[in-house]
N, C-alpha and C positions, 0 to 999 in steps of 0.2 A: 503494501499498498504507500502509495507515493505520502515524504511528511508532510508533506501542503493538505493533505485531506486523510486527515485518520480516521479509523474504523469508526469513533464517536460520531464522529460528524451524520456518517451516511447511518449509523443506528439513530439519531434522533430525527433523520429524512423522512428515517424505515414509520417511526413515531406515529411522527403527522399523518402521513398514508394509513397507517394500522389505527389508526386515530379518529378517521373520519369514515372509515371501515364500522368500527361498531360504534360511534355516538350515539349514533340512535336506537339503540335496545333497549335503556331506556323512557324513551321520548316520545314513544310511539301512541301513546292513550293522550298523551297534553298539548303534543302536536294535531292530533285528530280532534279533540275539545272545542282548542283553539280557531282550526279554518273549519272549525264547523261539519266533520267530514268522521266515518265508523275506521276503526281500527284496521279494519280488514281491505279497507280502501287506502288509507295510509302506508301500509307494504309495502304502493305500487313505490313509494321510496327506495325499501331497501332494493330492488330489482332497477333499479333508477340508476342508479350508482357501482350494482357488481357489474352487471351487465357488460355496460361501457369498460370500467374496471379492466373487462378479461380482454376483448374486441376489441383494446385498443392495440395488446399488445404484438399484435398480427404487422400490425406499424411499424411499433417501438423499437422494435425489438431489430427488424432491422434497418434503422434510420439512423436507433445507437449504432449497427456495425459502419456504416456508413461513414454518419458525420461529427463520431466519437459519442461515448457512454455519458461519460457523467452531464457531460453541453447538455445530451440532450434531455437525461436528467434533473440537471439542476430547471432549466426553461419551464419544464412538467411539473415542478415542485411548485416555482414562483406561480405558474396559472392553476394549478390546483388550488394557495391559497387564497388569488385572489376569488376565482370560485366558490368557496367558503364564504368567503366577504361576503359577497351578493347575495347566497341566499337565507343570509341572516334579515337580508330586506326583504325578503321572496312575500308578496302581499295575497297567494290563493296557489293550491295543488298546484298545477296545472309548470306556474313559472318555480317552484319551486321543484318540480322530477325536474325542468328542465335544467337550471342547473346545481344538481343534484349528479345528472347524465352527465353538466360541464365536465365537475371537478371529478367526479369516475374518469371518464375521459385522463385527464392528465396526470390522475395518481395511479394507473394501471402503470405508466411508463414509468415510474418512480423508481421501488423494489428490484422490479425485475433487471432493469440495464447497471444499477448498483450491483448486481448480484452477479452478475455478468461479469463486470468490471473486476467483481473479489476472482472471481474464476482465470481473468485472462493472467491474474498478479502473484496469485498464491496456486503454492505448487496443490496436488488432487493430494497429499496424506496429509496435510495439515488443514485441507477446504473446511473439514465438518467443522472446525473447531473454528475458524475464521469466521464462514456462517454462523457458525452459533455464538458469535461476538456482534456480529450485527445482525442478529438474529432479537439479539436481548435489545434495541427499541422497538419491537414487533410483538415482543414479549409484555414491555410498559404497557403498550398500547392497548394490552388487553386488560392489563393489572386493576392500571387505573382510568382510562375512557369512563367506564362506565358507571362510576362514583361520580368521578370528580361531573360527567355532563347533568349525571341523577342531580347533584346536590346543586350545580348552577341553574338547574331548570327549576327546583324550587325554589331556588330561591327570587328570579327574576325572566323565566316562563325560556322556552325553549329557543329563542334565537338563540339569547347569550353562548352556548355550546359551539355553533358556528363561528361566534365573531371572533371566543381566542383564540379558536384553534385554529379562523386562517389567517391573524396576525402569524402563531406561532408557526406558520407553515413559510409566512414572506418572509419570517428573521432566518427561521435555516438556512431558504432559497437565498434570500441574503446574504449567509456569512461565505454558503457554499461560492457566491457566484462571486466575491471579493480574492476569496481564496486561489477559485482559477484565473483573475484576471484579464486580459487582451486575451488569454484561451478560449474563453466560453463563445467569441466571435469566431472562432480560426476551427478548420479540420486539427485531430491534433495528428503530429507523423502516426504513420501504423495505419491508420483508420484506411477501409477499407471501402474496394466500391457496393458487396455488401452483395446480399441472396435473394436479397426479395422472398418470393414465392420459391424459387426455384429450393431454399434454404429449406421451408415446412413440406414441401415435393417430397422435399433427400430426408426428412426427420422421419416422414410417412413410406416412406420405401422400408427403411429399417422397423425388425418387428420388437427390439426394444425401445424406439423412438414411440409406436405405438401403444405402448403398455404404458411406454408414461404421459404420455397423451391420457392414454382414457384415464387416467389417476388423476393428476392432474384434475383433467374435467370432472369427475367426483368429488374430490378435496375442495374444490369451490363454487360449482354449481349446485351440486346439495344440502354440502356444509355454510359454505359463508355465505351463498346465497338463500338456502334453506333453511334451517333448523336453526344456527347459531343468533339471527338476527333477530328471533320471535320467545326465548327465553324469558326476557327483561317486562314484552308484555303477559306474555303467558303468569310470569311473578305475580303483577299488579292485576293483572282481569281474571284471573284469579285463587291464586289466594291473601289477595286484599295489600297488600306491600303497598309505599309510594317508590314515587323514584329514585330518590333515592338512596334507598332499601333495597332495591330494584339490580343498580348500581353497582351494590357492592352488592351482592347475592353473583349474581355476573360478575366483579367478579376474582370468585374461588379458579374463572377461567386461566384467569390469568396468574395466578400460582402453580397449577399444574404445567404451565407453559414452563413457568419461570424454573420447575423444579431441575425440567427435562435440559435446558439449559448448560445447569448444574451439574447432569448426571450424563451429557449428551456421549463424551471423552467413551468414557467406563462403561457407558452400554452399550456402544457400536463394535469394540471391543470385542464384549462378553456376547453378546448375540450376533451381529454382523447384521447389515443394511436389512437383505433378507427377511430375519429375527424379528429388527425393528417394525416392521413394514410392517408384516401379518400379526404383529400384539397389538399397530397401532391400532389397525380396522377393528382387529377384534373390541379391543378396548371401547370404542368409539361407538360399534352396534353398540357393546354391551348398556355403556353409559346413555345411550340416547331409547333404549326402549325404557331404561332406571327414569326417564324424564318423564316422558310419554303417563308413566304409572304414576308417578312420584303425591303420595297423598299428602301430602305439606310440603311446605316452603324451607323444611330445618334437612329437608331429604335428599335438595335440589344442593345444595352447599358442597358437598362430601362428590355430588353426580358431576357441579361443573368443577371441578378441584380436575376429577380421574379425566374426564371428557377436555383439560388444556393437554391434559400428560399425553395422550391416548394422539392426540393430536399433532400432536408435534413428534411422536417418534415416527408417526404416518408423515407428515408433511416436510420432514427437514430431512429424510431420508430422500424425496422426491427433489425439495429444491439440488442439495448432494450431484443428484445424478441425472439436472437441468444441467448443471454447468460443463457435461460432459459427451453431451445427448450431441453438440454440434461445436467440438472446440471451436474449429475453424471460425463460424457465423455464431458467439452463445450472446449477442443479444439478441437475435432472431431464436 
């Protein structure tokens, strides 16, 4: 990692984009009441962020390979911050969905491109640990976003979390831009022509690539776009918790994720990547089944911790393998 761009700064960027994905967990009921809609209708805001977040990576990856990964990630982070600030001013649901989609488009470029840069810079034998340090930002987002978002919303409404996170994203983006200096506006030496769609076709032609993409789809669409965002609403509507309390309980996911970052090196040595992937998948299934049958909110607390640990056992392996799926074009 270049000394002028410490991995801690990348982790902060990961924190801001990870927070954008989880900030709505305790907010949906409050937001629905303020806009005069049902919670079920408000959940369209989740898809409005997650779908662009995933789809933009088809473009951002080749663009990063061509123009420079850190450059594109920095510009995307700044635009993401502007989208969050604009979201705080949204007047109705359609406007907020559009702004969430705008924010998701740019948030989706940040973490994959920074991770691809780590893949370019760190030998594979050391990469799991390096990615683990980078993921500290994402883990902290899982840990603190729910409680902070819930408390801010209880104090001053659902708009304040958007304002605070938008300012933080702009601050981190500005620091990265300052560190890059003139390099922000020029392609770095070694940036290639990129492979565009040819890179994706080459990846799909490889059996390992198809398995990786299938697992990543399950990971993103069914978990972050499906089960995870609704736990907060489940706690509020099903068990009578307020937004702050729901945020604290949801933060148990972050505790499990933090445990993974502390144990990752030992777990990989003990079980191997295949063992971690299998155990993580089984753990996810059991924890989600338990959430669906939970008789009361105290049961949700340990299940959230288990869910966070199992998810990162599964997700961490995918992220490490993704850096070697197409090493000649890691952004793709």
